[in-house]
C-alpha positions as CSV (number, residue, x, y, z in Angstrom):
1,M,18.8,4.7,6.5
2,P,21.6,1.3,5.6
3,R,19.7,-1.4,4.6
4,T,21.2,-5.5,4.3
5,P,20.7,-6.8,0.8
6,E,17.4,-8.7,2.3
7,A,16.1,-5.6,3.3
8,Q,16.5,-3.2,-0.4
9,A,15.2,-6.3,-1.6
10,F,12.4,-6.7,0.6
11,F,11.7,-2.7,0.3
12,H,12.2,-2.2,-3.9
13,A,9.2,-5.1,-3.8
14,V,7.0,-3.3,-2.1
15,Y,7.3,-0.1,-3.7
16,A,7.6,-1.6,-6.9
17,A,3.9,-3.7,-6.1
18,V,2.3,-0.4,-4.5
19,Q,3.5,1.0,-8.0
20,E,0.3,-1.1,-9.5
21,I,-2.1,0.2,-7.7
22,P,-4.2,2.0,-9.7
23,E,-5.2,5.6,-9.5
24,G,-8.5,5.9,-7.3
25,K,-8.5,2.6,-5.7
26,V,-6.7,1.7,-2.5
27,T,-5.2,-1.7,-0.8
28,T,-4.0,-2.3,2.6
29,Y,-0.2,-3.1,4.4
30,G,-1.4,-7.3,4.7
31,H,-3.0,-7.5,1.1
32,I,0.8,-5.1,-0.1
33,A,2.5,-7.8,1.9
34,K,0.8,-11.2,0.2
35,L,1.0,-9.7,-3.5
36,I,5.1,-10.1,-3.1
37,G,5.4,-13.1,-0.7
38,T,5.4,-12.3,2.7
39,P,2.1,-12.3,4.4
40,Q,3.7,-12.2,7.6
41,R,4.9,-8.9,7.3
42,P,1.9,-6.3,7.0
43,R,4.2,-3.8,9.3
44,Q,7.0,-3.6,7.6
45,V,5.4,-2.9,4.7
46,G,4.4,1.0,6.4
47,T,7.9,0.8,7.3
48,A,9.3,0.7,3.8
49,L,6.1,3.1,2.9
50,K,7.2,4.8,5.6
51,Y,11.1,5.8,4.8
52,L,9.6,6.1,0.7
53,P,12.5,8.2,-0.1
54,S,11.9,11.8,-1.5
55,N,15.1,12.4,-3.7
56,T,13.6,12.2,-7.4
57,S,16.9,10.4,-8.7
58,L,16.7,7.2,-7.5
59,R,14.5,4.3,-9.1
60,H,11.7,4.7,-6.7
61,H,10.7,7.4,-4.5
62,H,7.8,9.9,-3.0
63,D,6.5,10.9,-6.2
64,N,6.4,7.5,-8.2
65,V,4.7,5.2,-5.4
66,P,1.4,6.5,-4.8
67,W,2.5,5.7,-1.1
68,Q,-1.1,7.5,-0.2
69,R,-3.4,3.6,-1.8
70,V,-2.1,1.9,1.3
71,I,-4.6,2.0,4.1
72,N,-4.6,-0.5,6.9
73,G,-6.8,-3.7,7.0
74,R,-10.1,-1.8,8.8
75,G,-10.7,0.8,6.2
76,I,-8.9,3.4,7.7
77,I,-6.0,5.8,7.1
78,S,-3.1,4.6,9.6
79,P,-2.6,8.1,12.4
80,R,0.7,8.9,12.0
81,S,3.1,10.9,14.1
82,Q,1.6,14.1,13.3
83,P,-2.1,14.6,12.8
84,E,-1.5,16.0,9.0
85,G,0.4,12.6,8.0
86,A,-3.1,11.5,7.9
87,R,-5.2,14.5,6.7
88,N,-2.0,14.7,3.6
89,Q,-2.9,11.0,2.5
90,A,-6.9,12.0,2.3
91,A,-6.4,14.9,1.2
92,S,-4.1,12.7,-1.9
93,L,-7.0,10.0,-2.4
94,Q,-9.4,12.7,-2.4
95,A,-7.7,14.3,-5.1
96,E,-7.6,10.9,-7.0
97,G,-11.7,10.4,-6.2
98,V,-11.8,9.1,-3.7
99,V,-14.1,9.4,-1.1
100,V,-12.6,9.8,2.7
101,T,-15.3,9.3,5.2
102,T,-14.9,10.5,8.9
103,G,-15.8,8.0,11.4
104,A,-17.5,8.0,14.7
105,L,-13.7,8.6,16.8
106,G,-12.8,11.5,13.5
107,E,-10.8,8.3,11.9
108,L,-10.0,9.1,8.4
109,M,-11.8,5.6,6.3
110,V,-12.1,4.5,2.9
111,D,-14.8,1.6,1.8
112,F,-13.5,-1.1,0.9
113,A,-16.5,-2.3,-1.3
114,E,-16.0,0.9,-3.7
115,Y,-12.7,1.5,-3.9
116,G,-10.7,-1.4,-3.1
117,W,-8.2,-3.3,-4.8
118,F,-7.5,-6.6,-4.1
119,P,-6.1,-9.3,-7.5
120,R,-4.9,-11.9,-6.1
121,L,-1.4,-10.8,-8.6
122,L,0.1,-8.1,-9.7
123,P,-0.5,-7.2,-12.7
124,S,2.3,-7.4,-14.1
125,E,3.1,-11.3,-12.7
126,E,-0.4,-11.8,-14.4
127,A,0.9,-10.5,-18.0
128,A,3.8,-12.1,-16.7
129,G,1.5,-15.5,-17.1
130,V,2.6,-16.8,-13.3
131,V,-0.1,-19.2,-12.1
132,P,-1.6,-17.5,-8.2
133,D,-0.6,-19.8,-5.8
134,D,-3.6,-21.5,-4.4
135,S,-2.3,-23.2,-1.2
136,D,-3.0,-20.1,0.7
137,E,-6.7,-19.3,0.6
138,D,-6.8,-17.2,3.7
139,E,-8.1,-14.1,2.3
140,S,-8.0,-11.9,5.9
141,E,-6.1,-8.9,6.0
């Protein structure tokens, strides 16, 4: 899929941020958007992950970007166009030790209190000495 330079930069930022989510933890599309400086773009984070390449010769691909660790803001694994998509994501999370439960409506859920990952900065930024921007204290995802 051809992309503008801006879209390529956004996808790269999403993939790099998702690579920093620790194994056995989950975060939200909204939190990734916030961490990369585009808090208004959580849906585009989902789009970037949807189009994560499978070609392992590329810098970012399905095998080195843990896409399964990103779920929606209600702690629900977002439904896909095929029902097996959400089940595959749940299975990938379970393989990392994350407990996935089934809600009253059949939705697959993860408990943020136990498995959530919501740092103010990416670990790579913190290691580089970046100071968090406290001008936006709204923590809603």
